[in-house]
MDTraj code that builds the backbone (N, CA, C; nanometers):
import mdtraj as md
import numpy as np

residues = "UNK UNK UNK UNK UNK UNK UNK UNK UNK UNK UNK UNK UNK UNK UNK UNK UNK UNK UNK UNK UNK UNK UNK UNK UNK UNK UNK UNK UNK UNK UNK UNK UNK UNK UNK UNK UNK UNK UNK UNK UNK UNK UNK UNK UNK UNK UNK UNK UNK UNK UNK UNK UNK UNK UNK UNK UNK UNK UNK UNK UNK UNK UNK UNK UNK".split()
xyz = np.array([
    [-0.8613, 1.1593, 2.1841],
    [-0.8906, 0.9681, 2.1392],
    [-0.9130, 1.0463, 2.0532],
    [-1.0146, 1.1377, 2.0040],
    [-1.0830, 1.1453, 1.8785],
    [-0.9506, 1.1396, 1.7627],
    [-0.8559, 1.2376, 1.8067],
    [-0.7533, 1.2479, 1.6722],
    [-0.6897, 1.0920, 1.6425],
    [-0.6676, 1.0277, 1.7344],
    [-0.6415, 0.8893, 1.7121],
    [-0.7190, 0.7935, 1.5998],
    [-0.8458, 0.7856, 1.6358],
    [-0.9222, 0.7447, 1.5985],
    [-0.9312, 0.7827, 1.4276],
    [-0.9467, 0.9014, 1.4508],
    [-0.9302, 0.9803, 1.3000],
    [-0.8551, 0.9542, 1.2232],
    [-0.6967, 0.8797, 1.2955],
    [-0.5973, 0.9034, 1.2147],
    [-0.6113, 0.7146, 1.1987],
    [-0.6297, 0.6559, 1.2418],
    [-0.6618, 0.5221, 1.2575],
    [-0.7889, 0.5067, 1.0580],
    [-0.9114, 0.5219, 1.1146],
    [-0.9938, 0.5358, 0.9873],
    [-0.9552, 0.6170, 0.8628],
    [-0.8668, 0.6911, 0.8781],
    [-0.7744, 0.7466, 0.7632],
    [-0.6884, 0.7106, 0.7291],
    [-0.5749, 0.6093, 0.8146],
    [-0.5093, 0.5096, 0.7407],
    [-0.5539, 0.4114, 0.6483],
    [-0.6668, 0.3276, 0.7450],
    [-0.7394, 0.2282, 0.6745],
    [-0.7781, 0.2647, 0.5263],
    [-0.8317, 0.4228, 0.5274],
    [-0.8972, 0.4320, 0.4093],
    [-0.7705, 0.4308, 0.2765],
    [-0.6870, 0.4463, 0.3606],
    [-0.5407, 0.5041, 0.2491],
    [-0.4849, 0.3877, 0.2158],
    [-0.4790, 0.2810, 0.3131],
    [-0.4530, 0.1224, 0.2651],
    [-0.5456, 0.0696, 0.1608],
    [-0.6617, 0.0810, 0.2005],
    [-0.7754, -0.0022, 0.1266],
    [-0.7696, 0.0939, -0.0366],
    [-0.7688, 0.1895, -0.0433],
    [-0.7366, 0.2468, -0.1796],
    [-0.6078, 0.1694, -0.2515],
    [-0.4926, 0.1685, -0.1532],
    [-0.3023, 0.0998, -0.2173],
    [-0.3847, -0.0322, -0.2704],
    [-0.4641, -0.1007, -0.1917],
    [-0.5060, -0.2439, -0.2089],
    [-0.5496, -0.2421, -0.3471],
    [-0.6749, -0.1978, -0.4137],
    [-0.7978, -0.1669, -0.4809],
    [-0.6906, -0.1160, -0.5763],
    [-0.5740, -0.0115, -0.5868],
    [-0.5615, 0.0342, -0.6811],
    [-0.4200, -0.0777, -0.7369],
    [-0.3861, -0.1603, -0.6314],
    [-0.2578, -0.2484, -0.7088],
    [-0.2991, -0.3699, -0.7053],
    [-0.4290, -0.3815, -0.7153],
    [-0.5158, -0.5665, -0.6919],
    [-0.4691, -0.6244, -0.6306],
    [-0.4497, -0.5957, -0.5104],
    [-0.3966, -0.6742, -0.3409],
    [-0.5198, -0.6744, -0.2961],
    [-0.4777, -0.8010, -0.2315],
    [-0.6177, -0.8950, -0.1055],
    [-0.6082, -0.7460, -0.0119],
    [-0.7236, -0.6831, 0.0232],
    [-0.7648, -0.6072, 0.1348],
    [-0.8272, -0.6654, 0.2381],
    [-0.7616, -0.6687, 0.3613],
    [-0.8364, -0.7068, 0.4463],
    [-0.7810, -0.6344, 0.6249],
    [-0.9089, -0.5403, 0.6582],
    [-0.8976, -0.4329, 0.7761],
    [-0.7486, -0.4759, 0.8556],
    [-0.7983, -0.6515, 0.9025],
    [-0.6936, -0.6535, 1.0095],
    [-0.5613, -0.6858, 0.9745],
    [-0.4941, -0.6382, 0.8593],
    [-0.3718, -0.6608, 0.8273],
    [-0.3135, -0.4855, 0.8713],
    [-0.3456, -0.3724, 0.8501],
    [-0.3294, -0.2564, 0.8812],
    [-0.2435, -0.2580, 0.9973],
    [-0.1187, -0.2515, 0.9905],
    [-0.0050, -0.1966, 1.1034],
    [0.0383, -0.3472, 1.1351],
    [0.0148, -0.4197, 1.0458],
    [0.0673, -0.5585, 1.0546],
    [0.2130, -0.5768, 0.9477],
    [0.2947, -0.5992, 1.0421],
    [0.4253, -0.5610, 1.0100],
    [0.4779, -0.7237, 0.8971],
    [0.4141, -0.8465, 0.9297],
    [0.4612, -0.9684, 0.8725],
    [0.3620, -0.9881, 0.7549],
    [0.2702, -0.8833, 0.7228],
    [0.2083, -0.9156, 0.6098],
    [0.2477, -0.8443, 0.4794],
    [0.2824, -0.9146, 0.3688],
    [0.3443, -0.8878, 0.2240],
    [0.2779, -0.7610, 0.1872],
    [0.1556, -0.7649, 0.1939],
    [0.0499, -0.6402, 0.1696],
    [0.0772, -0.5101, 0.2232],
    [0.1127, -0.4923, 0.3663],
    [0.1184, -0.4054, 0.4248],
    [0.2495, -0.3615, 0.3816],
    [0.3508, -0.4127, 0.3965],
    [0.4693, -0.3926, 0.3500],
    [0.4962, -0.2871, 0.2427],
    [0.4096, -0.3659, 0.1558],
    [0.4224, -0.2825, -0.0196],
    [0.3616, -0.1955, 0.0421],
    [0.2622, -0.1715, 0.0850],
    [0.1689, -0.0462, 0.1192],
    [0.2730, 0.0573, 0.1958],
    [0.3431, -0.0050, 0.2823],
    [0.4674, 0.0681, 0.3443],
    [0.5572, 0.1521, 0.3057],
    [0.6332, 0.0461, 0.2138],
    [0.7172, 0.0813, 0.0698],
    [0.6959, 0.1974, 0.0374],
    [0.5506, 0.1842, -0.0363],
    [0.4504, 0.2994, -0.1355],
    [0.5058, 0.3779, -0.0626],
    [0.4290, 0.4369, 0.0953],
    [0.4551, 0.5374, 0.1763],
    [0.5769, 0.6479, 0.1621],
    [0.7033, 0.5076, 0.2065],
    [0.8204, 0.5630, 0.2501],
    [0.8503, 0.5964, 0.0747],
    [0.8752, 0.5856, -0.0229],
    [0.9208, 0.5715, -0.1303],
    [0.8432, 0.6642, -0.2670],
    [0.7311, 0.7063, -0.1869],
    [0.6078, 0.7980, -0.2560],
    [0.6357, 0.7380, -0.4184],
    [0.6121, 0.8587, -0.4546],
    [0.5724, 0.8449, -0.6492],
    [0.6908, 0.7386, -0.7257],
    [0.8322, 0.6941, -0.6405],
    [0.9248, 0.6274, -0.7084],
    [0.9038, 0.5032, -0.7124],
    [0.8116, 0.5016, -0.6018],
    [0.7651, 0.2965, -0.6054],
    [0.6836, 0.2266, -0.7144],
    [0.7503, 0.1539, -0.7534],
    [0.7087, 0.0596, -0.9118],
    [0.6162, 0.0000, -0.8641],
    [0.6013, -0.0719, -0.7476],
    [0.4850, -0.2190, -0.6833],
    [0.5505, -0.2695, -0.7927],
    [0.3952, -0.3579, -0.8414],
    [0.3864, -0.4768, -0.9144],
    [0.4292, -0.4961, -1.0514],
    [0.4470, -0.3691, -1.0910],
    [0.5057, -0.3675, -1.2558],
    [0.6422, -0.3371, -1.2672],
    [0.6866, -0.3454, -1.1616],
    [0.8858, -0.2996, -1.1782],
    [0.9573, -0.3900, -1.2772],
    [0.9518, -0.5058, -1.3103],
    [0.9853, -0.5494, -1.4155],
    [0.9416, -0.5036, -1.5489],
    [0.8107, -0.4772, -1.6083],
    [0.7689, -0.4396, -1.6961],
    [0.8152, -0.2746, -1.7034],
    [0.8804, -0.2308, -1.5979],
    [0.8909, -0.0763, -1.6315],
    [1.0288, -0.0454, -1.7194],
    [1.1396, -0.1807, -1.7092],
    [1.2721, -0.1667, -1.7785],
    [1.2266, -0.1874, -1.9552],
    [1.1162, -0.2425, -1.9647],
    [1.0894, -0.3054, -2.0992],
    [1.0747, -0.1921, -2.1859],
    [1.1433, -0.2395, -2.3155],
    [1.1413, -0.1149, -2.3856],
    [1.1337, -0.2084, -2.5414],
    [1.0427, -0.1806, -2.6109],
    [1.0154, -0.2599, -2.7656],
    [1.0565, -0.2530, -2.8535],
    [1.1064, -0.3411, -2.9356],
    [1.1820, -0.3633, -3.0074],
    [1.0818, -0.3516, -3.1842],
])
top = md.Topology()
chain = top.add_chain()
for i, resn in enumerate(residues, 1):
    res = top.add_residue(resn, chain, resSeq=i)
    for name in ("N", "CA", "C"):
        top.add_atom(name, md.element.get_by_symbol(name[0]), res)
traj = md.Trajectory(xyz[None], top)
């Protein structure tokens, strides 16, 4: 039981950091909520790792003239 509780709190802390760095609204109730856009973005970040471009996706292809 203790390992399960630790996993939940670790996931919550990681989700909080993601929301903080990506300037997204953080709500602990959205943890594991597949219908929430923030959770889906966090899940995509976990799935794709460092290749995730997040909210700056459109700006990443910008080349100044």
